[in-house]
Residue, then its C-alpha position, 0 to 999 in steps of 0.5 A: m732402084a725400081g728393079m730391086f725386086e726383079t731378076k735377070a733375064g736369061m737365067s735358068s729357074g734355079e739360078s734365077n731364084r738363087a740370084f733373086k734371094q741373094q738380092l733380097n738378102k742384101v736389100y733387107k740387111w741394108y733396110t734393117g741396119g738403116f732402121f736401127i740407125f733411124v731409131i737411134a737418131l730419133a733417140v738422140l734428137e729426143q735427148m736434145g729436146l725434140s718434142r713427143e708430138w714430132i717424134g710421133f709424126i716422124f714415126l708415122l710419116a717415115t714408116i708409111g712413107l717407107y711402105a709407100g715407097i715399096g708399093i710404088m717400086s713394086r707397082t705392076t699390071d701383070a696378073a701373075e705378079y699382081y695376084v700371086a707375086g709371080r710365084r717366086v717368093p723364097a720360103v723364108y721371106n714368105g714366112m716373114a710376110t705370112g708372119a706380118d700378115w698374121m700379126s694383126a692388131a689383135s696379135f700385136i696389140g690385143m694378145a698380151g692385153t687379153l693375157y693381162l686381163t684373163g690370165y691362163g684363159g688367154l692362152a687359148f688364143i696362143m694355142g689355137w692360133t699356133g696349132g692352126y698353122c700345124l693344120v695348114a702345113l699338114f692338110l692345106a698349104p702344099y695341096l693348094r699350091k699343087f692345084g695352082q689357082f690364084t685364090i680360095p674361091d678359085f680353088l673351090g670353083e675348079r675343084y667342085g666344078g661350077n659357079l655356085p661353089r665359087f660364088l659361095g666362096i667369094a661371099a664367105a671370103i668377103l664376110c670373114s675378111f671384111t670383119y677382120v679388116v674392120a678390126q685392123i683399121y680400128g687398130v690403125g685409128l687407135i695407134t695413129s691417134r696415139l702417135t699424132g694426137v689427132a681424133f680417132e676417126l681422122g686417124v682411121f683415114l690417115g692410116l688408110g692411106g698407108i694401107l692403100v698405097c701398097s695393095f692398090l699399086g702392086g697387089m700381092r707383089a707390093v704387099t709381100w715385100t712391104q710385109v717383110a719390111q713390116y715384120i722386121i719393124l713389128i718384132v723389134a718393136y715388140m721385143i725391146p720394151v719387154v726385154w727392158l721390163s725384164v732387165k728392170q725387174t729381174s736383171v735378166p734380159v730373157p723375159q720368156a725364161i724368167y717370167g715364171y718367177q714374176l708370176q709367183k710374186v704377182t700371185e702373192k700380190e693378188k692374195q694381198l689385194a683381194e683382202d686389202p681393207k682399202e680395196l674392200e672399201v672400194r668394192a663395197i661402194f661399187k656393190a652399193r652402186s650396183e644395188a641402186l642401179a638394180e632398183k632403178l632398172k625395176d622402173p626406168a621411167a619413174a627412176l628417170a623422172a625422179d633423177k630429172a626432178a632432183a637434178e632440176a631442184r639442185l640447179s634451182e637451189l644453186r641459182a637461188s643461193n647465188g652458187s658458184t659458176v662452177d657448181i651451176a655449170a656442173a648442175e646444168r651438165a648433170i641435167a644434159d647428161l641424163p638419158k633422153d627417155a626410159a629406153a635410153a635410161r635402161a640401156a645406160w643403167t644396164r651398162a653401168k650396172a655391169v661395170a659396177d658388178t665387175k668392180s665389186q669383185p676382187l682384182n677388178g673382176m680379173p681372175r687370178h692370173a695362174q688360175q686355170f678355169a673359173g669355179d672349183p672341180n671339188g667345190d659345190e654344185k655351182a662351183q663345179a658347173s662353173y668349172d666345167t663351163s669355163r673349161r668347155n669354153f677354153l677348149a671350144l675357143i682353141f678349136c675355133l681358132m685352130i680351124g679358123t686359122a687353117a681356113l683364112p683366105h688371106i693366109l692361104m693365099r700366101y702359099y700360092t706365091v712360092p715357087s714350088v710345093k716343097e717351098a710351100r711346106q718350108s714356108v709354113t715352117w718359117s711362118l711358125f718360127f716367126i710367129f712363135l717369136l711373138y707368141f712366146t713373148a706375149p705371156a711374159l709381157a702380160v705378167l711383167v706389166k701386171y707386176e708393174v701395175f700391182h707393185v708400182l701403180v697401185g697405191t700411188p697418190f693420184d697427184q703423182l700418177p705417171s703422165w701416161v695415165a692421163s695421155w691414154n685417157k685422152v685417147d679413149p676413156s674406155l681404155m684408161a680411166i681412174t676415179d678416186v671412189n673412196k676419196d682417200g687420194l690413193l689409187q686402188l686397183n678397182e678404181m682403175t679401168i685399163g683396156g687390154d688394147i693399150v697394154v702393149l702400146a703403153t708398156p714403154e711408158i710403164g717401164g719408164l723408157p724414152y718416148v722414142i720407144s713408145g713411138l717405135v712400139a706404136a709403129g710396130g703396132l701400125a705395121a701389124a695392123l697395116s700388113t694384115a689389112d693389106g692382105l685382107l683388102l687384097t683378098i676381098a678385091n681379088a675375090l671380086s675381080h678375079d673370081l666374080y668378074y673374070k671367072m663368072i662375068d667376063p672370061n675374055a677380060s684383058t689382064a690390064r682390065r682385071v687388075t684395074i677393076s681389082k684396084m677400083l674394088l679395093l679402094i671401095v672396100a677400104l673406104a667402106a671398112a674405114y667407115v665401119a671401123a670409125q663407128k667403133p662397132a665392137d672390141i678388136l678381139f671379138l671382131v677377129s674371133a668372129a672372122f675365125s669362126f666364119a672362116a672355119a665354118a665356111f671353108f675348112p670342111a669344103l677345103v679338106l674334103g675337096i683335097f682328101w675325098k674325091r667323092a665330095t660333090g659340088i652341090a654337097a660342098s655348096v649346101g655344106m658351106i651355107a649350112g655351116l656358115g648359117i649356123t655360125f652366123y645365127y648363133m652369133v646374132t642371137t647371143q653376142p650383145w653387139m650383134r643382138s643390138v644391130f639386129g634388134i634382138t630382145s629375147p633372152v640369151e640362150l647359150w648352147w651348152g654354155i658356149q660363148p658366141i666367140s666360139a660359134g664356129l664350134f657348131g658350124v664346122p661339124v654341121g658343114f662336114a656332116v652335110i657335105i659327106l651325107l649329100s655327097l653320098v646321095t648325089p652323082a659323083p664328080n666327073r672323072k677328070i676332077q677325081q683324077l685331079v684330086e688323086h694327082v694332087r695327093y699322089p703326084n706320082l700317079r699318071m693321069s689318063 
């Protein structure tokens, strides 16, 4: 069993690779069959009375136990195995592993949720992320494989000749990978708490054990075979609920083909809800709340003093009239919930006003699902400006996600693990196919869930709401909350708050499927988050151990020492990321998108010019990386609300050409290209050996002198 991922000695390279692939085929066929049997057995046990809590624990323990088993069987101290899985991963399996590495919590959990909340605008994520793999195939993967290094900072150090480009590559890899891994561990905590009922913070550290046991023991070798297993789980888990919803609503089991019909019905329902008298009543109440909060924000100190005096007077009145214990307790709680000072009041009321402003708009602040951009190109000046800004941000986001995808270190590392340059190209094709399966389905899932919410949930009496509403409210009130604002006993759309991060996880319950399918979907989301977290943590640890320690500090370090240091660093980084994730710093989508902008600005110009322009110099690449990343980081810090609060920035937000901070890389990438090109032209050319290496990588038939 321990040798199931080994090949026999004495074979030629081709025979060895074929035998290895046949062995993998056999292993994963048995694994897939066993997984289906496991799910069916749990479904039978649920019908026999197995509780939801036990189903959740069994899914959590079984999947993490499986990943742990693969990690233990794949443990290694060999450098080539630990860093690049021995460079013998077949293209189709590397495609699956890359798909799992890519299918992060944002893709699995957040993609359909984003499409649910933003409609057409959410397609920017699908177009950007998918298009990025075309750039990987055309400009990066095969050429990086020809260079043959272990990591992206390793490539930068070898190509640009010096420790400065390598060190900047290390810093940038850590920045974008750490930002990304925090989002994954946040997703792990969310799913684990939903599966088991434990507190979110404890769920973060429970899930962390599943992350560490793979990457810690076997590095890239263990992570690769675990990610293949995780991809199978996550794609099955994603497909079953959406196919079920499709059959339930249309009797057709191909949601990707028929969701357009459901979108037409959703569009009609949107028109009705926008004009519904009950919805108008709720929106008017929220508008009044917004106006009241606006008055308070004119003088927060005086408003807070008035609120405190009124609350204390109410409590005194209840005590004097021997009010009920419940009313007195509520009055005491109202006093305790008041902001502590004027600054806290301003912050709390600003957030509350933003919520009230959103809920005073039609459709709970969501755009019409089929509406391309905000505003109207044929409307008045304000509507035209809104349309132009919306379209500009849509295109900017696609640009950043495409360039960022093509430059993410943990994805590019995967193409070092295949046996040849040819398989690197094939691997990108397989990656696109496996990613396409989910991305082609996400828009359908968003529409089918929105149809279910609009046609089934809205208008339901509060005392007849499905149990999943209350259960998700317990996990996190910011993800699911309902309040009978107009006291009519019926749920209106604007009385409900639903976070995008729960749309996929709640789909089985929304569709009325057995709870075992909810457990399966949560296990799929967990697989997506764990697989990406494994790859990211390994990227950070390898950058520190291989590129910083081995290449820059102690070139004579033994293989065993390098691997041991990588494992120690991996543990430290994982604990730090878990601590940050437990603070719930920002939503998953912003954290992930920030990582893409960082990667795009820091790496893409240096990588592309390093491969295709032999005149690019080390000092130019270094300054270009600093300039591109610096501009991107500056724009995020000065415009993104959470980062502004972290750095204590209080000046008014000034957007450049109306571009949102999620697309900050739009400014960093061209700056990086311009700086590298201009500085390379005025600095001494790289030595002849490096120039010949670049020519040889691009034109392998050329002879190197």
